[in-house]
MOPAC internal coordinates of N, CA, C and O (Angstrom, degrees):
PM7 1SCF
backbone

  N    0.0000 0     0.00 0     0.00 0    0    0    0
  C    1.4416 1     0.00 0     0.00 0    1    0    0
  C    1.5191 1   109.06 1     0.00 0    2    1    0
  O    1.2310 1   120.63 1   -45.00 1    3    2    1
  N    1.2891 1   116.40 1   135.00 1    3    2    1
  C    1.4603 1   120.35 1   179.16 1    5    3    2
  C    1.5263 1   110.03 1   -80.30 1    6    5    3
  O    1.2310 1   120.92 1    -3.83 1    7    6    5
  N    1.3102 1   115.84 1   176.17 1    7    6    5
  C    1.4645 1   121.57 1  -178.59 1    9    7    6
  C    1.5300 1   111.32 1   -62.92 1   10    9    7
  O    1.2310 1   119.86 1   147.41 1   11   10    9
  N    1.3004 1   117.88 1   -32.59 1   11   10    9
  C    1.4638 1   121.04 1  -177.95 1   13   11   10
  C    1.5258 1   112.50 1   -87.11 1   14   13   11
  O    1.2310 1   119.59 1  -179.16 1   15   14   13
  N    1.3379 1   118.39 1     0.84 1   15   14   13
  C    1.4588 1   121.57 1   175.47 1   17   15   14
  C    1.5096 1   115.32 1    88.21 1   18   17   15
  O    1.2310 1   119.97 1  -154.83 1   19   18   17
  N    1.3246 1   117.67 1    25.17 1   19   18   17
  C    1.4603 1   120.57 1   178.33 1   21   19   18
  C    1.5182 1   110.44 1  -112.81 1   22   21   19
  O    1.2310 1   121.35 1   -23.67 1   23   22   21
  N    1.3127 1   115.03 1   156.33 1   23   22   21
  C    1.4695 1   121.68 1   178.65 1   25   23   22
  C    1.5264 1   108.69 1   -74.23 1   26   25   23
  O    1.2310 1   119.69 1   -47.74 1   27   26   25
  N    1.3500 1   118.19 1   132.26 1   27   26   25
  C    1.4625 1   119.29 1  -178.94 1   29   27   26
  C    1.5319 1   113.56 1   -68.98 1   30   29   27
  O    1.2310 1   119.92 1   156.61 1   31   30   29
  N    1.3434 1   117.77 1   -23.39 1   31   30   29
  C    1.4732 1   120.02 1  -179.02 1   33   31   30
  C    1.5207 1   112.62 1   -84.54 1   34   33   31
  O    1.2310 1   120.52 1   128.29 1   35   34   33
  N    1.3391 1   116.62 1   -51.71 1   35   34   33
  C    1.4703 1   118.85 1  -173.62 1   37   35   34
  C    1.5192 1   113.72 1  -103.55 1   38   37   35
  O    1.2310 1   119.81 1   162.46 1   39   38   37
  N    1.3426 1   117.97 1   -17.54 1   39   38   37
  C    1.4502 1   121.00 1   179.63 1   41   39   38
  C    1.5129 1   114.27 1    84.75 1   42   41   39
  O    1.2310 1   120.03 1  -177.64 1   43   42   41
  N    1.3508 1   117.56 1     2.36 1   43   42   41
  C    1.4563 1   121.22 1  -179.80 1   45   43   42
  C    1.5221 1   111.92 1   -75.69 1   46   45   43
  O    1.2310 1   120.98 1   -21.92 1   47   46   45
  N    1.3311 1   115.73 1   158.08 1   47   46   45
  C    1.4612 1   121.61 1   179.14 1   49   47   46
  C    1.5274 1   108.72 1   -73.23 1   50   49   47
  O    1.2310 1   120.23 1   -48.12 1   51   50   49
  N    1.3256 1   117.16 1   131.88 1   51   50   49
  C    1.4507 1   122.76 1   178.79 1   53   51   50
  C    1.5196 1   108.56 1   -90.33 1   54   53   51
  O    1.2310 1   120.54 1   -47.62 1   55   54   53
  N    1.3422 1   116.57 1   132.38 1   55   54   53
  C    1.4585 1   121.16 1   179.54 1   57   55   54
  C    1.5224 1   109.78 1  -121.54 1   58   57   55
  O    1.2310 1   121.02 1   -21.13 1   59   58   57
  N    1.3362 1   115.66 1   158.87 1   59   58   57
  C    1.4604 1   119.91 1   176.52 1   61   59   58
  C    1.5317 1   109.30 1   -89.40 1   62   61   59
  O    1.2310 1   119.96 1     9.47 1   63   62   61
  N    1.3395 1   117.67 1  -170.53 1   63   62   61
  C    1.4652 1   121.45 1  -175.92 1   65   63   62
  C    1.5184 1   112.77 1   -63.88 1   66   65   63
  O    1.2310 1   119.28 1   153.57 1   67   66   65
  N    1.3241 1   118.98 1   -26.43 1   67   66   65
  C    1.4606 1   122.36 1  -179.48 1   69   67   66
  C    1.5248 1   112.70 1   -84.58 1   70   69   67
  O    1.2310 1   120.28 1   173.22 1   71   70   69
  N    1.3107 1   117.07 1    -6.78 1   71   70   69
  C    1.4564 1   120.73 1  -178.10 1   73   71   70
  C    1.5123 1   113.77 1    91.79 1   74   73   71
  O    1.2310 1   120.59 1   178.04 1   75   74   73
  N    1.3358 1   116.48 1    -1.96 1   75   74   73
  C    1.4605 1   120.46 1   178.34 1   77   75   74
  C    1.5351 1   109.20 1   -81.01 1   78   77   75
  O    1.2310 1   119.69 1   -26.92 1   79   78   77
  N    1.3193 1   118.21 1   153.08 1   79   78   77
  C    1.4749 1   119.66 1   177.03 1   81   79   78
  C    1.5291 1   111.12 1   -57.68 1   82   81   79
  O    1.2310 1   120.93 1   -45.48 1   83   82   81
  N    1.3099 1   115.84 1   134.52 1   83   82   81
  C    1.4688 1   121.02 1  -178.20 1   85   83   82
  C    1.5203 1   110.55 1   -73.87 1   86   85   83
  O    1.2310 1   121.02 1   -36.57 1   87   86   85
  N    1.3222 1   115.64 1   143.43 1   87   86   85
  C    1.4659 1   121.67 1   177.50 1   89   87   86
  C    1.5162 1   109.24 1  -100.68 1   90   89   87
  O    1.2310 1   120.58 1   -31.39 1   91   90   89
  N    1.3087 1   116.49 1   148.61 1   91   90   89
  C    1.4614 1   120.74 1   175.00 1   93   91   90
  C    1.5187 1   109.00 1   -68.40 1   94   93   91
  O    1.2310 1   120.71 1   -34.74 1   95   94   93
  N    1.3225 1   116.25 1   145.26 1   95   94   93
  C    1.4525 1   119.61 1   179.10 1   97   95   94
  C    1.5144 1   109.84 1   -88.08 1   98   97   95
  O    1.2310 1   121.32 1   -34.99 1   99   98   97
  N    1.3332 1   115.08 1   145.01 1   99   98   97
  C    1.4546 1   120.83 1   178.09 1  101   99   98
  C    1.5245 1   109.22 1   -88.06 1  102  101   99
  O    1.2310 1   121.13 1   -20.25 1  103  102  101
  N    1.3083 1   115.45 1   159.75 1  103  102  101
  C    1.4576 1   120.75 1   175.69 1  105  103  102
  C    1.5219 1   108.04 1   -71.36 1  106  105  103
  O    1.2310 1   119.49 1   -47.21 1  107  106  105
  N    1.3539 1   118.58 1   132.79 1  107  106  105
  C    1.4637 1   120.55 1  -179.08 1  109  107  106
  C    1.5247 1   111.97 1   -62.34 1  110  109  107
  O    1.2310 1   121.06 1   -30.44 1  111  110  109
  N    1.3327 1   115.59 1   149.56 1  111  110  109
  C    1.4696 1   120.96 1  -177.58 1  113  111  110
  C    1.5136 1   111.15 1   -62.33 1  114  113  111
  O    1.2310 1   119.34 1   146.60 1  115  114  113
  N    1.3266 1   118.86 1   -33.40 1  115  114  113
  C    1.4610 1   119.80 1  -176.85 1  117  115  114
  C    1.5280 1   112.04 1   -71.35 1  118  117  115
  O    1.2310 1   119.95 1   159.60 1  119  118  117
  N    1.3399 1   117.70 1   -20.40 1  119  118  117
  C    1.4601 1   119.42 1   172.40 1  121  119  118
  C    1.5229 1   110.10 1   -64.40 1  122  121  119
  O    1.2310 1   120.48 1   137.56 1  123  122  121
  N    1.3362 1   116.69 1   -42.44 1  123  122  121
  C    1.4635 1   120.71 1  -179.33 1  125  123  122
  C    1.5245 1   111.14 1   -68.37 1  126  125  123
  O    1.2310 1   120.12 1   146.66 1  127  126  125
  N    1.3450 1   117.38 1   -33.34 1  127  126  125
  C    1.4657 1   120.37 1   175.46 1  129  127  126
  C    1.5221 1   109.30 1   -63.32 1  130  129  127
  O    1.2310 1   120.66 1   133.58 1  131  130  129
  N    1.3390 1   116.35 1   -46.42 1  131  130  129
  C    1.4630 1   120.44 1   178.66 1  133  131  130
  C    1.5229 1   111.20 1   -62.83 1  134  133  131
  O    1.2310 1   119.94 1   136.39 1  135  134  133
  N    1.3312 1   117.72 1   -43.61 1  135  134  133
  C    1.4643 1   120.78 1  -179.84 1  137  135  134
  C    1.5274 1   110.86 1   -62.92 1  138  137  135
  O    1.2310 1   120.26 1   138.69 1  139  138  137
  N    1.3300 1   117.11 1   -41.31 1  139  138  137
  C    1.4662 1   120.47 1   177.68 1  141  139  138
  C    1.5188 1   111.83 1   -64.21 1  142  141  139
  O    1.2310 1   120.55 1   137.62 1  143  142  141
  N    1.3411 1   116.55 1   -42.38 1  143  142  141
  C    1.4652 1   120.32 1   178.25 1  145  143  142
  C    1.5277 1   110.86 1   -63.67 1  146  145  143
  O    1.2310 1   120.06 1   141.53 1  147  146  145
  N    1.3267 1   117.49 1   -38.47 1  147  146  145
  C    1.4616 1   120.99 1   178.57 1  149  147  146
  C    1.5295 1   110.86 1   -65.16 1  150  149  147
  O    1.2310 1   120.02 1   139.67 1  151  150  149
  N    1.3228 1   117.56 1   -40.33 1  151  150  149
  C    1.4656 1   121.17 1   178.39 1  153  151  150
  C    1.5243 1   110.53 1   -64.41 1  154  153  151
  O    1.2310 1   120.40 1   136.18 1  155  154  153
  N    1.3265 1   116.85 1   -43.82 1  155  154  153
  C    1.4639 1   120.22 1   179.03 1  157  155  154
  C    1.5223 1   110.15 1   -62.90 1  158  157  155
  O    1.2310 1   120.21 1   134.02 1  159  158  157
  N    1.3337 1   117.21 1   -45.98 1  159  158  157
  C    1.4661 1   121.30 1  -179.60 1  161  159  158
  C    1.5292 1   111.27 1   -61.67 1  162  161  159
  O    1.2310 1   120.38 1   130.66 1  163  162  161
  N    1.3166 1   116.89 1   -49.34 1  163  162  161
  C    1.4680 1   119.54 1  -178.30 1  165  163  162
  C    1.5249 1   111.37 1   -66.59 1  166  165  163
  O    1.2310 1   120.00 1   145.47 1  167  166  165
  N    1.3196 1   117.61 1   -34.53 1  167  166  165
  C    1.4672 1   120.13 1   175.61 1  169  167  166
  C    1.5173 1   111.20 1   -63.54 1  170  169  167
  O    1.2310 1   120.50 1   136.73 1  171  170  169
  N    1.3356 1   116.65 1   -43.27 1  171  170  169
  C    1.4587 1   120.69 1   178.57 1  173  171  170
  C    1.5298 1   111.06 1   -63.85 1  174  173  171
  O    1.2310 1   120.22 1   138.71 1  175  174  173
  N    1.3382 1   117.18 1   -41.29 1  175  174  173
  C    1.4652 1   120.06 1   178.82 1  177  175  174
  C    1.5321 1   110.60 1   -65.68 1  178  177  175
  O    1.2310 1   119.68 1   146.14 1  179  178  177
  N    1.3142 1   118.21 1   -33.86 1  179  178  177
  C    1.4587 1   121.90 1   176.10 1  181  179  178
  C    1.5223 1   110.18 1   -64.78 1  182  181  179
  O    1.2310 1   120.56 1   135.03 1  183  182  181
  N    1.3213 1   116.53 1   -44.97 1  183  182  181
  C    1.4670 1   120.40 1   178.15 1  185  183  182
  C    1.5278 1   110.17 1   -61.13 1  186  185  183
  O    1.2310 1   120.27 1   136.25 1  187  186  185
  N    1.3345 1   117.10 1   -43.75 1  187  186  185
  C    1.4595 1   120.59 1   178.37 1  189  187  186
  C    1.5220 1   111.53 1   -61.63 1  190  189  187
  O    1.2310 1   120.55 1   137.52 1  191  190  189
  N    1.3273 1   116.56 1   -42.48 1  191  190  189
  C    1.4592 1   120.77 1   179.96 1  193  191  190
  C    1.5311 1   112.20 1   -63.77 1  194  193  191
  O    1.2310 1   120.95 1   136.53 1  195  194  193
  N    1.3198 1   115.79 1   -43.47 1  195  194  193
  C    1.4621 1   119.52 1   178.32 1  197  195  194
  C    1.5272 1   110.73 1   -66.68 1  198  197  195
  O    1.2310 1   120.04 1   142.31 1  199  198  197
  N    1.3208 1   117.52 1   -37.69 1  199  198  197
  C    1.4604 1   121.89 1   178.26 1  201  199  198
  C    1.5264 1   110.35 1   -61.80 1  202  201  199
  O    1.2310 1   120.56 1   135.66 1  203  202  201
  N    1.3434 1   116.54 1   -44.34 1  203  202  201
  C    1.4668 1   120.33 1   179.77 1  205  203  202
  C    1.5323 1   111.32 1   -68.83 1  206  205  203
  O    1.2310 1   120.60 1   147.38 1  207  206  205
  N    1.3196 1   116.45 1   -32.62 1  207  206  205
  C    1.4542 1   120.69 1  -178.41 1  209  207  206
  C    1.5230 1   111.86 1   -68.95 1  210  209  207
  O    1.2310 1   119.97 1   142.28 1  211  210  209
  N    1.3230 1   117.67 1   -37.72 1  211  210  209
  C    1.4617 1   121.28 1  -174.28 1  213  211  210
  C    1.5232 1   114.50 1  -101.57 1  214  213  211
  O    1.2310 1   119.26 1  -175.99 1  215  214  213
  N    1.3223 1   119.02 1     4.01 1  215  214  213
  C    1.4577 1   119.74 1   177.14 1  217  215  214
  C    1.5108 1   110.74 1  -116.01 1  218  217  215
  O    1.2310 1   120.10 1   180.00 1  219  218  217

């Protein structure tokens, strides 16, 4: 489904089970928690690597 709620193949309006226009789903909050934790971890490993390289 595209951002405007249409089918990418036929261009028709996508509806949910009630017949109402379907809404795009948002990214779950726990994905952002995981992404933030991954950035912090990889940043720390980068700092450690640079520290070992120059000492």
